[in-house]
C-alpha positions as CSV (number, residue, x, y, z in Angstrom):
1,X,156.8,111.3,69.4
2,X,156.3,114.7,68.2
3,X,153.6,117.9,69.5
4,X,151.1,117.3,66.7
5,X,148.0,118.7,67.4
6,X,144.6,116.1,67.4
7,X,142.0,117.4,64.9
8,X,139.0,117.7,66.3
9,X,136.1,115.7,64.4
10,X,133.0,117.7,64.0
11,X,129.8,116.9,62.3
12,X,127.4,119.0,60.5
13,X,123.4,118.9,60.9
14,X,121.0,120.6,58.7
15,X,120.7,123.1,57.0
16,X,116.8,122.9,57.4
17,X,114.7,125.3,56.0
18,X,114.7,126.7,52.1
19,X,117.3,125.5,49.8
20,X,116.5,128.5,47.6
21,X,120.0,129.9,49.1
22,X,120.2,133.3,49.9
23,X,122.8,136.5,49.3
24,X,125.6,134.7,51.7
25,X,126.7,131.4,53.3
26,X,128.3,131.5,56.6
27,X,129.9,128.6,58.8
28,X,131.5,129.6,61.6
29,X,133.1,127.3,64.8
30,X,135.5,129.1,66.7
31,X,138.6,127.6,67.3
32,X,138.6,128.8,70.8
33,X,135.0,128.4,72.3
34,X,134.3,127.3,75.7
35,X,131.0,127.9,76.0
36,X,128.2,129.9,74.1
37,X,127.0,132.5,76.5
38,X,124.4,134.8,75.1
39,X,121.9,134.3,71.9
40,X,120.0,137.4,70.8
41,X,117.3,136.8,67.4
42,X,116.1,139.7,66.3
43,X,112.4,138.9,64.4
44,X,109.8,141.3,63.0
45,X,106.3,139.9,61.7
46,X,107.5,138.3,59.1
47,X,110.5,136.0,60.4
48,X,113.5,135.6,61.9
49,X,116.2,138.6,60.7
50,X,119.2,138.0,62.5
51,X,120.5,135.1,65.3
52,X,123.5,136.6,67.2
53,X,125.5,133.9,69.2
54,X,128.1,135.4,71.7
55,X,130.6,132.6,73.3
56,X,133.1,132.6,76.2
57,X,136.8,132.2,74.9
58,X,139.2,129.3,76.8
59,X,140.7,132.9,78.1
60,X,137.0,133.9,79.4
61,X,136.7,136.8,77.1
62,X,133.2,136.9,75.6
63,X,133.1,137.4,71.9
64,X,130.0,137.7,69.5
65,X,130.8,134.9,66.9
66,X,129.2,136.3,63.9
67,X,125.6,137.4,62.9
68,X,123.9,134.8,61.0
69,X,122.6,137.9,58.9
70,X,125.3,140.4,59.7
71,X,122.7,143.6,59.4
72,X,119.3,143.6,60.8
73,X,118.3,145.8,58.2
74,X,120.5,146.3,54.6
75,X,120.4,150.2,55.9
76,X,121.1,149.5,59.6
77,X,124.7,148.2,59.8
78,X,125.2,146.6,63.6
79,X,126.6,143.9,65.4
80,X,124.2,143.2,68.3
81,X,120.3,143.8,67.1
82,X,120.0,143.7,70.9
83,X,121.7,146.5,72.0
84,X,119.3,148.9,70.1
85,X,116.8,146.8,71.4
86,X,115.6,144.7,68.0
87,X,116.2,141.7,69.3
88,X,115.2,139.3,72.1
89,X,117.8,137.9,74.0
90,X,119.2,135.3,76.5
91,X,121.8,134.4,78.1
92,X,123.3,130.6,79.0
93,X,124.7,129.7,82.3
94,X,127.9,128.2,82.4
95,X,127.1,124.1,81.8
96,X,123.8,125.2,79.7
97,X,124.6,123.4,76.5
98,X,122.3,124.0,73.5
99,X,120.9,120.6,72.8
100,X,117.8,121.5,70.4
101,X,117.1,124.0,68.0
102,X,113.6,123.7,66.4
103,X,111.1,126.1,64.6
104,X,109.5,126.4,60.9
105,X,109.8,127.6,57.8
106,X,108.0,128.4,54.5
107,X,108.7,126.5,51.4
108,X,111.8,128.0,49.7
109,X,111.4,131.6,51.8
110,X,113.2,131.9,55.0
111,X,113.0,130.8,58.8
112,X,110.1,131.8,60.2
113,X,110.1,130.9,64.0
114,X,113.4,129.5,66.4
115,X,113.4,127.9,69.6
116,X,116.5,126.8,71.3
117,X,116.4,124.0,74.3
118,X,119.1,123.8,76.4
119,X,119.5,121.1,79.2
120,X,118.1,123.0,81.8
121,X,115.0,125.0,79.6
122,X,113.5,126.2,76.9
123,X,113.8,129.8,75.1
124,X,111.4,130.5,72.5
125,X,109.7,130.1,70.2
126,X,110.5,133.5,68.4
127,X,108.7,135.0,65.4
128,X,105.5,133.5,63.9
129,X,104.4,130.4,62.8
130,X,105.6,128.9,59.5
131,X,104.1,125.6,57.8
132,X,107.0,123.4,57.9
133,X,108.3,122.5,61.4
134,X,112.0,121.6,62.1
135,X,114.0,120.3,64.9
136,X,117.9,119.4,65.5
137,X,118.1,117.5,68.1
138,X,121.8,117.3,69.7
139,X,121.4,114.3,72.2
140,X,125.1,113.3,72.1
141,X,128.2,116.1,71.9
142,X,128.1,119.8,72.1
143,X,127.3,122.3,69.4
144,X,130.6,124.3,68.7
145,X,129.0,126.0,66.0
146,X,126.8,127.5,63.4
147,X,125.9,127.5,59.7
148,X,123.0,129.0,57.4
149,X,122.4,130.9,54.4
150,X,120.6,134.0,54.6
151,X,119.1,137.4,52.5
152,X,117.1,139.9,54.1
153,X,115.6,136.8,56.5
154,X,117.7,133.7,57.6
155,X,117.0,131.1,54.4
156,X,118.7,128.1,56.1
157,X,120.1,127.0,59.9
158,X,122.5,124.4,60.8
159,X,124.3,123.5,63.7
160,X,128.1,122.1,63.8
161,X,129.1,119.3,66.5
162,X,131.6,117.6,68.1
163,X,130.6,114.3,69.3
164,X,130.4,112.6,72.6
């Protein structure tokens, strides 16, 4: 039989947050993902402006996945808000997969706060408390990508998982 590549089945969970949309909708799943290594979250007194995921590919190289908001402010174009101390970053150790993303949002507006749980601990919450709570649990499987819509802030947020 020929060398046909098997297709990986994925499941989108979400989006959670405002369904009012936003200027852009992003959906990122790197083809060569080994694991996520760093997450940087930029907030201000209003809400979550940006989330940047860095991953290690199967060759061992670290690559920024893409910002869920490609700029922290419309005037400052940067790839990594943490470089300029505009965000909070944390690192994921080998084997420390994301198991939960939770937070709060406002009606028809944007994500106000966000937390990320792993199998070894919690990171967050980052940002002020919003009116409505959300949780994206990943009990079986592995987070392999993210989706979301944004304007000046992240409007909504989702995860892409590869079931176990």
